[in-house]
N, C-alpha and C positions, 0 to 999 in steps of 0.2 A: 358446541352443541350440535347434535345430530340434525340433519335436514329433515328427518322424518318426524320430528317432534316440534311443538310450538313452545312458547315461553312458559306455559303452564304444565309442560311435560305430558301433554296429551298427544296421542298419535295424530299425525297431520290429517289423515283421512277423516277422523272424528271431528277435528277442529273445522275443517273445510265444510263438512256436512252441516255442522251447526251454523256456520256463517251463511251457507247457501240457503237454508230454510228459515233463518231468523226473520226475514222480512215477511214471509208467508205466515209464520206462526203468530208474530206479534200484531200483524195487521188483522188476522182472524180474531185474536183476543180483543182488539180494540173494537171491531165491529160487533162482537158478542156483547161487550159492555154497552155500546151504543144502543143495541137492540133491547137490552135489559132495561136501561133507563127509559127508553121510549115506551116500552110496554107498560112499565110501572106508572108513568106520569101521562100517558096518552089521554086518558079519559078526563083527568082533573086539570090538566095543564096544556099540553101541546094541541090536542084536538078541541080544547075548550077556548082557544083564541089566545093562548099564552098570557099577555098582559090584560086581556079581558076575562081571563079565568077567574072564577069566584074564590079567590084565596083570602085567608083571614086578615092580612094586613099588607101594606106596601113593602115592608122588609122581606116578607115571604116571596113576593114577586121578584125582588132584587136578588134574593138568594137563589131562586129558581133560574133566573137568567145567568147568574155567575156559574152555577153548577152546569148548565147547558153549555156555556162557553168553554168550560174546562173539558167536558167530554168531547166536544168538537175539536178543540185545540189538541187534545191528546191524540185523537184519531189523525188529525192533520200532521202532527209531528212524526208519527210513525210512517205515514205515507211519504213524507218528505225524505226520510231516511231511505225508504224503499226505492225511491227514484233517484237517489244520489244527491239530493239537494241538502246536504248537511250544513252548508253555510246558512241557509234560511232557517233551518232547524235550530241552529245555535242562537240566531238573533231572536227568534220567537221564544226561545227558552227563558230569556230574561223576563219577557212579558208574562210567560207562564208561571214563573216563580212569584211574580208580584200578584198575579191572579190567585195563586194558591194561598198566599198570605191573606188576601182579602176574604177568600172563602172560609178560612179558619175563623176569622172574626165574625163573619156573617153566620156561620154555623152555631157559634156560641150565642149570638144575639137571638137567632130564631128559636133555638132550644129554650132560652130563658123566656122569650115572649110566649112560647107555647105553654110552658110551666105556669106562668101567671094567668094565661087565658083559661086553661083547664081547671086550675085551682079555684077560679072565680065562678065556674059553671056548676050550679047545684045539680044539674042533670047528668053530669059526667059520671058514668057508672064505675069507673076504676080509680077512684081518688086515692086509694091506698097504694096504687102502683105509680103514683106521680114521681117519687124519688127515682124509681127505675127508669121511667120514661125520660127523666131529665139526664140521667147518666149516659143514656144511649148516644145522643148527639155529641156530648162532650168526649166520650170515648172515641167515637169516629174521628172527631177533630184531632185528638191527640195522636192517633195512629197515622192519619193522613199527614199531619204537620211533621211528625218525626221522619217518616219515610221520604217525604218530599225534600226535607232539609238534607238528609243523608244522600239521597239521589242526586240532588243538585251539587253537593260537594264532590260526588264521585262521577261527575259528567265526563271526565277524561277517561273513565273506564266504561266503555259502551255496554259490555255484557252486564255489569252490575247496575249501571244507570237505568237501562231499559226495564230490568226486572223490578227494581225498586219503584219506578214510576208506575208500572203496571199494577203492582200489589197495592200501592197507595191509592190508585183509582178504584181497585176492587173494594177497598175499605169504605168507599162512598156509596156502594151499591145497595146497602141494607135498606135504605128508605124506599128505593125503587122496587126491590124484591117484595117488600111488605105491602106494596100496592098492586102487585100482579093480580089479575082478575081470576084467581083460582080459589075455590071454596075453602080448601084446607088452610089457606093463609088468612082466613077471615072468620071461620067458625071454630069455636073451641075456647079453651082457657087462654088468657093473654100470655101466660108463661109458655104454654105449648106452642103457640103461634110464633113467639119470638125465637124459640129453639129451632123451629122449622126454618125460619128465615136465616138464622145463623148457619144451619146445615147447608142450605143452598149457597150462601155466600162462601163458605169454606170450600165448597165443591169447585168454585172458580180457581182455586189454587192447584187443584189436581192436574189440570193440563200443563201448568208450568213445571211442576215436578216431573211429570211424564216426559215433557219435551227435553228437560235437562238430562234425564236418564238416557233418553234415546240419542240425543245429539252429543253428549259429553261423557256418558257412562257414569255420571255422578250428579248429585244435586248441587247446583251452583250455591256458593256460600251466601250470596245475596238472597236467593230464593229461600234458603233454609232459615236464615235469621229473621228475614222480613215476615215470612209466613208464620214462624213461631211467635214473633212479636204480635202480629195481628190476632192470632188465635188466643194467645195468652190473655191479652187485654180484653178481648171480647168475652172470654169465659169468666175472668175474675170480676167483671163488672156486676155479675149476678149477685154474689155474696156481699160485695161492697155496697150495692144499692140498698140493702136491707139492714145495714148497720145503723145504730143510733147516731153515730157521727155524721153519716151521709144524710140521714133524715133531718138532722138539725141544720146541716148546711143548706139543704133544699128549702127548709122553712125560712132560713135567713135570707136566701136569694129571693124568695117570694116577697118578703117584707120590703127588701131594698128596692126591688124592681118595680113595685107597684107605684 
């Protein structure tokens, strides 16, 4: 093999450029996600005293704490790699995987609790959208769980691993984006607002694609399939949510969970 190419047949200068700026890029993305989550939940959670915040139930508090721990752990893991402490990064990775599993369970639990709570509220103005509101957290759960599982399996492939973990975390930003204090995310038809939220969430994928093209002259396979998977599931949840089958399932869940 020529000394001017790496194992993926990329020119050495391109491979080195990618490795040199990986730490900067992924650290910047982690901080962007951290800022996104803080902005979304600052008023209702972080600046409201966290566990003193007026949330609907204790399980929502636990879910909020788990989500916050994940974002902080994700940022910490990237920082550890940046400073060369891969040994600590690997040890924390096991705890991170266990936390991710807990978050999937909590996400389904909180989504179901919200469905039951809103369906019992006669003043809730969007009762016909309840099946859609229920499919949102379950879809996010499915995307997150799948990408985390594959990312954990590919932890011996750093380039794929870091992209999968990043895109998995992006899949969790929808709730935070929907709480940004901007009028266009709160005024208008519910469907229009949800489309706007998705558009912003999808925009988080563009820097990853751009970085791949700049650093390797092509989109990394992990970026390509993980982004496609995220976008596909987020889009197809719209028609699925309004099918008779999903409505019947939502009604059954309400009956069982009460």
